[in-house]
C-alpha positions in Angstrom: -114.0 154.3 -31.5 -117.3 156.2 -30.7 -121.0 155.3 -30.9 -122.4 153.8 -34.2 -125.0 156.5 -34.2 -125.3 160.2 -33.3 -127.3 161.9 -30.5 -129.4 163.6 -33.2 -130.0 160.4 -35.2 -131.2 158.5 -32.1 -133.5 161.4 -31.0 -134.8 161.7 -34.5 -135.7 158.1 -34.5 -137.3 158.0 -31.0 -139.4 161.0 -32.2 -141.0 159.0 -35.1 -140.9 155.6 -33.5 -144.1 155.9 -31.4 -146.0 157.6 -28.7 -144.7 155.3 -25.9 -141.4 157.1 -26.2 -142.7 160.6 -26.6 -145.1 160.1 -23.7 -142.2 159.5 -21.4 -140.5 162.8 -22.2 -137.0 161.1 -22.5 -134.2 162.8 -24.6 -130.9 161.2 -25.2 -128.1 163.8 -24.4 -124.9 161.9 -24.9 -123.8 158.8 -26.6 -120.4 156.9 -26.8 -119.6 153.4 -27.4 -121.5 151.4 -24.9 -122.5 154.6 -23.0 -125.8 156.7 -23.0 -126.9 159.5 -21.0 -130.6 160.5 -21.1 -132.9 162.8 -19.4 -136.5 162.5 -18.5 -138.0 166.1 -18.3 -139.7 166.9 -15.1 -143.3 167.2 -15.6 -145.6 167.9 -12.5 -148.7 166.7 -14.4 -147.6 163.1 -14.1 -146.3 162.9 -10.5 -147.5 160.7 -7.9 -149.2 162.2 -4.8 -146.6 164.1 -2.7 -144.7 165.1 -5.9 -142.9 161.8 -6.5 -141.7 160.5 -9.7 -143.4 157.1 -10.1 -141.6 153.8 -10.2 -143.1 152.8 -13.6 -141.6 156.2 -15.1 -138.1 155.2 -13.8 -138.5 151.7 -15.2 -139.6 153.2 -18.6 -136.5 155.4 -18.5 -134.2 152.4 -17.7 -135.7 150.4 -20.3 -135.4 153.1 -23.1 -131.7 153.6 -22.1 -131.0 149.9 -22.2 -132.3 149.9 -25.8 -130.4 152.8 -26.8 -127.3 151.1 -25.4 -127.8 148.4 -28.3 -127.6 151.4 -30.8 -124.2 152.4 -29.7 -122.5 149.3 -30.8 -125.1 147.9 -33.4 -126.6 151.0 -34.9 -130.4 151.6 -34.6 -131.8 148.3 -34.0 -135.5 148.6 -33.9 -136.1 144.9 -33.1 -133.7 144.6 -30.1 -136.1 143.6 -27.3 -135.9 143.7 -23.6 -134.9 140.3 -22.3 -134.5 141.1 -18.7 -134.7 144.1 -16.5 -134.3 144.4 -12.8 -134.8 147.8 -10.9 -133.8 148.8 -7.4 -135.5 152.0 -6.1 -132.9 153.4 -3.7 -134.6 156.6 -2.5 -137.6 158.7 -3.4 -137.3 160.7 -6.7 -138.6 164.1 -6.3 -138.0 167.6 -7.5 -136.4 167.7 -10.8 -135.3 166.1 -14.2 -134.0 162.4 -13.9 -130.6 161.9 -15.4 -130.1 158.2 -16.5 -126.6 156.9 -17.2 -126.4 153.6 -19.0 -123.3 151.5 -19.8 -123.0 148.4 -21.8 -121.1 145.8 -19.7 -121.1 142.9 -22.1 -122.1 142.4 -25.7 -122.5 138.6 -26.5 -123.6 137.1 -29.7 -127.2 137.4 -29.0 -127.6 139.5 -25.9 -126.5 142.9 -24.5 -126.1 143.4 -21.0 -125.8 146.6 -19.3 -126.8 148.8 -16.2 -128.5 152.1 -15.8 -127.9 154.6 -12.8 -130.6 157.3 -12.3 -130.5 160.5 -10.2 -132.3 163.8 -10.0 -130.3 166.5 -11.7 -127.9 168.2 -9.4 -127.8 165.2 -7.0 -125.4 162.8 -8.8 -124.3 161.6 -5.3 -127.8 160.4 -4.6 -129.0 157.8 -7.0 -132.8 157.2 -6.9 -132.7 154.0 -8.9 -130.3 151.4 -10.4 -131.3 148.9 -13.1 -129.7 145.9 -14.8 -130.9 145.4 -18.4 -130.6 142.5 -20.9 -131.5 143.1 -24.6 -132.0 140.3 -27.1 -130.7 141.3 -30.6 -132.6 140.1 -33.7 -131.0 137.1 -35.4 -129.4 139.4 -38.2 -128.0 142.6 -37.1 -126.2 144.6 -39.7 -122.4 144.8 -39.3 -122.1 141.9 -36.9 
């Protein structure tokens, strides 16, 4: 069926929505129904000592990907909000762009549940973090 929105529409929306998105340097690269791939662009100015990408940065990436998962089935839903997010850090994140792949596992009447796997570009076989995300949809979502 495909996503309800395009990569271009989502990135344009995210560019205009607020500084909290722009400051995390995240770009959506691919969408399909219930699937999102995004990139956090490596920035040596925001690393922790030792050159590590911080946990809060990975958390923010997971949260954004979870939000965009809502868009793939419901269109751009500004008021979909984080209901729950659990993250497990699997190994140090160091040395390049973070690629995040999210998938929507279940869409209920009011909640969307998914997961996000993150790895450093070029090291897909070595995930740095895994998150489970739940988003609450607003009471009235167009097309539902």
